[in-house]
C-alpha positions as CSV (number, residue, x, y, z in Angstrom):
1,X,13.2,-30.5,-8.4
2,X,11.3,-29.2,-11.6
3,X,8.0,-29.7,-9.9
4,X,9.2,-28.0,-6.9
5,X,10.3,-24.9,-8.8
6,X,7.3,-24.7,-11.1
7,X,4.7,-24.8,-7.7
8,X,6.9,-22.1,-6.2
9,X,6.9,-20.0,-9.5
10,X,3.2,-20.5,-9.9
11,X,2.8,-19.4,-6.3
12,X,4.5,-16.3,-6.6
13,X,3.8,-15.2,-10.2
14,X,0.5,-17.4,-11.3
15,X,-2.1,-15.8,-13.3
16,X,-4.2,-15.1,-10.6
17,X,-1.7,-12.8,-8.8
18,X,-1.0,-9.3,-9.2
19,X,2.6,-10.2,-9.5
20,X,2.2,-12.3,-12.6
21,X,4.4,-11.0,-15.4
22,X,1.3,-10.3,-17.6
23,X,-0.4,-8.5,-15.2
24,X,2.8,-6.3,-14.4
25,X,3.3,-5.9,-18.2
26,X,-0.2,-4.7,-18.7
27,X,-0.4,-2.4,-15.6
28,X,2.9,-1.0,-16.9
29,X,1.3,-0.3,-20.4
30,X,-1.6,1.2,-18.8
31,X,0.3,3.3,-16.5
32,X,2.4,4.6,-19.4
33,X,-0.6,5.5,-21.2
34,X,-2.0,7.5,-18.3
35,X,1.4,9.2,-17.7
36,X,1.4,10.5,-21.4
37,X,-2.2,11.5,-20.9
38,X,-1.5,13.5,-17.9
39,X,1.7,15.1,-19.4
40,X,3.4,15.3,-16.0
41,X,6.5,17.3,-15.9
42,X,8.5,14.9,-14.4
43,X,10.1,11.4,-15.4
44,X,8.2,8.1,-16.0
45,X,9.7,6.3,-13.1
46,X,9.4,9.2,-10.6
47,X,5.8,9.7,-11.5
48,X,5.1,6.0,-11.2
49,X,7.0,5.5,-7.9
50,X,6.4,8.8,-5.8
51,X,8.8,8.8,-2.9
52,X,6.2,9.9,-0.5
53,X,4.2,6.9,-0.8
54,X,6.9,4.3,-1.8
55,X,9.1,5.3,1.2
56,X,6.0,5.8,3.7
57,X,6.4,3.4,6.7
58,X,2.7,2.2,6.1
59,X,4.0,0.8,2.7
60,X,6.8,-0.9,4.1
61,X,4.4,-2.7,6.4
62,X,2.3,-3.6,3.3
63,X,5.3,-5.1,1.5
64,X,6.2,-7.0,4.4
65,X,2.8,-8.4,4.8
66,X,2.8,-9.3,1.1
67,X,6.2,-11.1,1.4
68,X,5.1,-12.9,4.4
69,X,1.9,-14.1,2.6
70,X,3.8,-15.2,-0.3
71,X,6.1,-17.0,1.7
72,X,3.3,-18.8,3.7
73,X,1.6,-19.6,0.3
74,X,4.7,-21.2,-0.9
75,X,5.2,-23.3,2.3
76,X,1.5,-24.4,2.0
77,X,0.6,-22.9,5.3
78,X,-2.1,-20.7,4.1
79,X,-4.9,-21.3,1.9
80,X,-6.3,-17.9,0.7
81,X,-9.3,-19.2,-1.1
82,X,-10.0,-22.0,1.6
83,X,-12.8,-20.5,3.3
84,X,-14.5,-19.1,0.1
85,X,-14.1,-23.0,-1.4
86,X,-15.9,-24.3,1.7
87,X,-18.6,-21.8,1.5
88,X,-19.2,-22.2,-2.4
89,X,-19.2,-26.2,-1.5
90,X,-21.9,-25.7,1.2
91,X,-24.0,-23.5,-1.1
92,X,-23.9,-26.0,-3.8
93,X,-25.3,-28.6,-1.4
94,X,-28.1,-26.4,-0.3
95,X,-29.0,-25.4,-3.8
96,X,-32.5,-26.9,-5.1
97,X,-31.1,-26.2,-8.6
98,X,-29.7,-29.3,-10.3
99,X,-25.9,-28.9,-11.6
100,X,-25.6,-27.8,-15.1
101,X,-22.7,-29.8,-16.9
102,X,-19.8,-27.3,-17.5
103,X,-19.6,-28.8,-21.2
104,X,-22.9,-27.5,-22.0
105,X,-22.1,-23.8,-21.1
106,X,-20.0,-21.4,-23.3
107,X,-17.1,-19.9,-21.7
108,X,-18.5,-16.5,-20.8
109,X,-21.6,-18.4,-19.2
110,X,-19.5,-20.6,-17.4
111,X,-17.2,-17.9,-15.9
112,X,-20.4,-15.8,-14.8
113,X,-21.8,-19.1,-13.0
114,X,-18.5,-19.4,-11.3
115,X,-17.8,-15.8,-10.5
116,X,-21.3,-15.3,-8.8
117,X,-21.1,-17.7,-6.1
118,X,-17.4,-17.0,-5.7
119,X,-18.0,-13.2,-5.3
120,X,-20.6,-13.8,-2.8
121,X,-18.6,-16.1,-0.7
122,X,-15.6,-13.3,-0.7
123,X,-18.0,-10.8,0.2
124,X,-19.5,-12.7,3.4
125,X,-15.9,-13.9,4.3
126,X,-14.9,-10.3,4.2
127,X,-18.2,-9.3,6.4
128,X,-17.0,-12.2,8.8
129,X,-13.5,-10.6,9.3
130,X,-15.6,-7.5,10.4
131,X,-18.1,-9.1,12.6
132,X,-16.0,-12.0,14.6
133,X,-13.9,-10.2,17.0
134,X,-11.5,-13.2,17.5
135,X,-10.7,-12.9,14.1
136,X,-10.7,-9.0,13.5
137,X,-7.2,-8.5,14.6
138,X,-5.9,-10.4,11.7
139,X,-8.0,-8.4,9.2
140,X,-7.6,-4.9,10.8
141,X,-4.0,-4.4,9.0
142,X,-6.1,-4.6,5.8
143,X,-7.8,-1.2,6.9
144,X,-4.8,0.5,8.5
145,X,-2.9,1.7,5.6
146,X,-1.9,5.4,5.9
147,X,-1.3,5.7,2.2
148,X,-2.5,3.4,-0.6
149,X,0.0,1.6,-2.5
C-alpha cells in the first residue's frame, strides 16, 4: 500500500512536474517578487489568478486535459517520455563515439550530455506531431488555447 501511495504521489507531484511542491513554492516566491515590483493596485491573489483567464473556457479545457494526462500517468497508460527514450536509445546505437562512463564526468557535464540528446529527441517528436497527419489531432489541442494559462 505504501509503495502504491508513493507511486501515485511521485506521478502527481514528482520533482520533474510543475505540480511538485518545490516548483510551486519557487513559482509562488517569484510571482510575489514580480507582484511587489510591479506595484499592482489589486490584491496578490486577484493579480495572480485574473478571472478573465482562469474562468475562460479555454483554461477549463486545459485543466481537464492536464487532469486526464495525470490520471493516465497514474494508471500507467501513458508514457510521456517513451518516444523520447526510444529516440535517444536509437541515437546511442548509431553514434560512432564510444560511451563515456558517468562516473568520469562531473554533474554539470553529465547533465549537459544527457540534456542534448533529450532535447534533440523532444524537438523531433514535436515536429513529428506537426508533420504526421494521423497524430496531428492529438497534438492540435496544444496549439488551440485561446488564453495562455
